[in-house]
Each structure stands twice: as C-alpha cells, then as structure tokens.
N, C-alpha and C positions, 0 to 999 in steps of 0.2 A: 356286500350284504345280500343274502338270499331271500327268496320269497318265504313268507311264513306259511308252512304247509297246512295250518289249521284254518286258513282264510279261504273264502270263495269269492268269485267275482261279485256275488250278490252282497258281500260286505262293503264293496266299493261303489257299485252301481246297482240300482234296483233291477231285479232279474227281468222284469217286463221290458225295461229299456234295453237291457243286454240282448234279449231275444228278438227285439224289434229293430235291431241294428242301429240304434241311436247312440251307441257308445263309439265315439270317434277316437282313434289312437294311432300313433305311428309305431310300427314294430321296432324301429331303431331307437326312437325316443324312449321306449319302454325299458331300455337296457341300462341307462346310466343317469345318475343324479349325483355326480361328484364321487362315485365309487371308483374302484380299481378296474381298469380295462379287463374284460373277460369275466367279470363278476356280474351277476344279475341284480338289478336294483330291487329294493323292497317295493311292494305293491303300492305303498303310499306315494311313491314317486311317479307312478303312471298317471298322466293327466292329459285330457283331450286337447288342451291348449298347446302342448309341446309338439314340436316337429310338424309333420305335414297334415296331421289330422286325417288319417285314412279310415274309411268306413269298413267295418267287417262285412265280408260276404255272408249271405244267408246260409242257413243249414241246407236249404234246397239247392243253392248254387254248388256248395261244396260236395254234397253227396250225389249229385246227378250229372256233374260235368267233371270227369277226371279220366285218367289213363290207368288201367289195370289190365294189361294184355292177357292175363290168365283167364279173363272173362270176356275177351273180345277186343277188337281194335277201335270200336266206336266209342265216343265220349259217354254215351248213355248205356253202353253194354254192361259195365260193372253194376250199375244200379238195377238193371234188368235181370241179371243172371247170378249175382253174388249171394242171393238169398239161399242158394243151395249149399253154401259153404258151412261145414260144421266147425265151430270154434271152441267147443268144450267136449272133452278135455283137450289141453294144448300142452305140448312139450317142446322145450327149446334145448337143443344140444349145444353145449359150450365146450370147445376143445382147442387143441393146439397148444400154444405156449402160455398155459395158465396153471396155477397151482392146484385148482380144484375143478378139473374137468368133469363133465357128467351130462346126463339127460335130465334136465330140470323141469318138473311140473311147473306150469306158469304161476300158479298160486303160491307155491313154495318159493320160487325165484323172486317174486315180488313182495313176499312177506316182509313187513317192516319198512318198506319203501313208500313214503308218502308221495302222492301225486300233487301237482299244482297246475294252474292254467298259465299258458304262454300264448300271447297273440303275436304271430309271426307273419311277415310277408311270405308268399309262396310264388315262385317264378318258374314256369315250365320252359323247357328248352324250345318249345314251339312258339314262344313269344306271347303267351297269355299269362295272366297272374291273378292272384286272389289275396285276401287277408283273412287268416284263419285262426280261430281261438282253439288251440289244442289243449288237451289235458294229458299230462304225462310226467316224466321224471328224467333227470340227466342220465345219459348213457353211462357216464363214469361211475355212477352208483353201482351198477351191475358189474362193471369191469373190476372195480375195487373189491367187490364181494368175492369174485372168483380168483383174484390174485393174478395180475398180469406179470409175467416173467420178464426180466431185464432185456432179453434178446428180442422180444416182440417189437415190431415196428409198424404193423398194419393190423386192421380188423376187417375180416371178411364176413359177409352176411349171405344167407340163402333164404329164398321164399319156399313155402310149401309146394310140393308137387302132388296133386290129387286130381287127375283129369276126369275122374268120374263126377267130381263136383265143380271143377274149374274148367268150364267148357272150352276156353281159349287154348288150354294146353293140349287139346286134341289135334291141334295144328302145329306145324313147325315154324311158327312165327318167330320164335327165339329158341335158343338152345336151353331148354329147361333143365334145372331150376333157374329162375331169375337170380342173378348174383350181383352183389355190389360190394364196395369196399371203401375204407377210409384209411388215411395215415393215422397212426396212434394218437398224435397230438391233436388231430382234427376230432377224433372220436372222444377224447378226454375234455375237449373244450366245453365249458358249461352251456353254450348255446345248443349243443347237440343233444337232442332228447329222444327218448322212446315214447311215442304217443300211444295212449290207450283209450283216448276219447276225444271228442270235440263238442263244443257248445254245452259243456257240462253233462254230456250224455256219453254212454259207451261208444267206442269207435264203430261206425257202420262197417259191415263186411266189405262194401265196395271201396272203402277208404283204407283198408288194410288191417281189419280186425284179425286177431285181438291185440296185436302190437305191431307198430311200424316205426321206422326211423324217420326223424325229421332233422334235416341239416339246412337251416334257412338261408345260408349264403350260397348254396349250390343249386343247380337246376333240379327240378322236382324228381327226375328219374333216379337221382341218387338216394332218395328217401324210400328205400325198399319196404314193401308191404308184407304182412302176414309172415313174419320172420320165424323160422324153425331152427336156424343154425347160426351160431356166432363163433368164428374161428380166429384166434390170434396167431399171426404168422410173421416170419422175418422178411418174407418176400412180398412184393406187391401182388395182390390177388387179381385174378381175371374178373372182369365185370361185364355184364351182359351186353350193353349197348356198345361198349368198346370192342368186344368180341365180334359183334354183328357188323360194325362199320367203324373201324378205328380212325378213319379220316374225318369223321363227323362228330364222334363222341369220345372225348378224352377221359382219362382216369379221374382227373380233378374236377372237371365240370363246374368250375366256379362261375357264378353269374358275372359276365363281363361285357359291357356294352361296346367295347373296343375290339372284340374278337367275334366276328360274325360266324354263324353257322354257314357252311358252304352253300346252302340253298336259300338262306334268308338272313336279313339283318337282325342283330340283337340290340340295336341302339334304342329301340322303343318296345313297348309292350301293350297289349290290349287287356285292360282290366275287366274280368268277367263281371257283369252287372252294370257296366257303364252304358250299355246300349249300343246299337249297331253303328250309330253315326257319331259316337263320342270320339274326341281326339285321343290318339294314342299317347301314353305317358312315357317319359324318358326312363330307360332302364338305369338303375343305380348299380355302381360297382359293388360287387359282393352283395347285391340285393339290399344295399343300405347298411350292412353290418361290418363295413370295413374297419371301423375304429376298434372292433373287438376280435377280428380274425386276420386283419391285414398282415400282422407280424408273422403269421404262420408261413407266409410266402415271400418273406424278405429275400431279395437277391435272385428270385426265380423269374425267368422269362415266361410271363403268363400267356403269351401267344404260342410258345412252344409247349408249355405244360398246361394245356387247355382242359 
C-alpha cells in the first residue's frame, strides 16, 4: 500500500511538533506494517513507538552541514555559496534507451506526479549520518512516463555544470559534471525517490535544488544533486567518485558496516546533532533497509561489489 498523496505530515502530527523535532520515528519501521516487501506502508502505519525511535535532524542541521562540491569542499560552503544558483527555468534531458527521449521542462515533467513525504536515514561515506524528512516522488514514476526499453540495464545521472554560479566548479576537484548511476532494478525500487523538498518546504539550493536523487540504503554521494540529465543505458555508467578513486569508492556504494573505507571504519557513525561527546552509533547494514533491498544483491560478494 502506498502513501496517500493528498495527506501531509500535519495530518498525522501537529506541524509545530513536526518542526520542533518532537516527531520520533525510525526510517526502517516506516516502511512496513504487514505489507509486501518493497512496498511503502500507508502513513497510518508510521508510529513513533516502532523501531528505534530516531529523532529528525533540524532544518538547520540538514541545510548547513552537507557535501556539494560544486560549491566548495567545506561542509558549510554549499549554504554560503549556493544562493547564486538559478533554478528556474530548469530542464532535464532524458535520453538513451527510452521510448520518449527529450529535453523536458521540469514543470512539464512533473505534471500530474503527486509528491509525498518520506523520512529516511541518511548515511554519508564519511561516517556521519542524519534523519531527514524529504518531499518527493518515486523515481520509477518518471521512468515509466518516458518508457524504459527492454535492453536498458542502468540509469545514469548528471549534475548541472554552471561554473559562473557554482563556484566549486572553477577548480578541478572532480571531473565535472558530477555523474552517478544505478542499476535499473535499484532505480525502480520504491524506496528510490527524486526529492524536491524537505521539511515540507522547497529543496534548498545547497541540498540539490530543484531535484535530487535519494537512495537511502546507499552512501550519500550516490544521491546526486541538481539533476539535469537522466540516461538509460545497457552498460554500467561511469560515476564521479569511482572515476576519482576506484579503490575507495565502488559503483554500488551500499552502506555496509563490514566493509571499511580504506582510510576509516564504517562500523559506526556519528549522528549530526548528537553532540561532540555522544557515543557513536552502530552502522546498520543497508542503512537499516535490508528487508526491502537485500534481495537486489542476492548471491553478490558485497566486499567485491562495494
């Protein structure tokens, strides 16, 4: 059963409580209440007594501490410099192995697609984490709209290149544009969303406005921001961090406490907002979403396909 698109979180919890971070919830517990694995539970099933009871990070946490190298390498750089980004009008090129390729105006592309709120864990490869209330829609809605051809096996994404507005692109920190990719079954999974907002507000520029990918069981760098191109392909696409350092950043990038980054452990994580002296939390396999995505990797060696 899917979310009712005409409901808001204020229908479940008073908005003042929602914005004051008193809504406790587990991202994984939000996903199931006797339904079929891979389907998203109705909002009535979300209950703060379920699961671990994780507290939402504040809007200030989410919008002021993040990576968006197009605006600099510091955690505060995106918030400082992303105001220069122009997000209207916005066009997304969809090409490759699709029935209806084209350059889609964002408003036309999203016409008739209702958004919904999803509270997800977010785990950075740098071993810090948050809990974020996104607004968005399942990526499969757009892919179905353009018609995926049978030979397509992967979905590739690209971020905007506009160095006159994106100050970080004036340096060769990465090989611009930023690129990411998913296997088609990962992209079609109902947990994979395109986010257009957070905390019931439009997505801030520094968090990837006007639309970004969110894949909650993968490290955060897979969730590419400010998307301008989506390409369906038969071959595994190149991805930016894998191109930069393939020994440290694999194509799959699934959250896995048993596979360390070469320079640090992934067994635990620092929850932003917990305080400097708080105990680190254990990292959950697939970021806690294993019941819903584990079958995608059945039979794979996750240390080899990291």
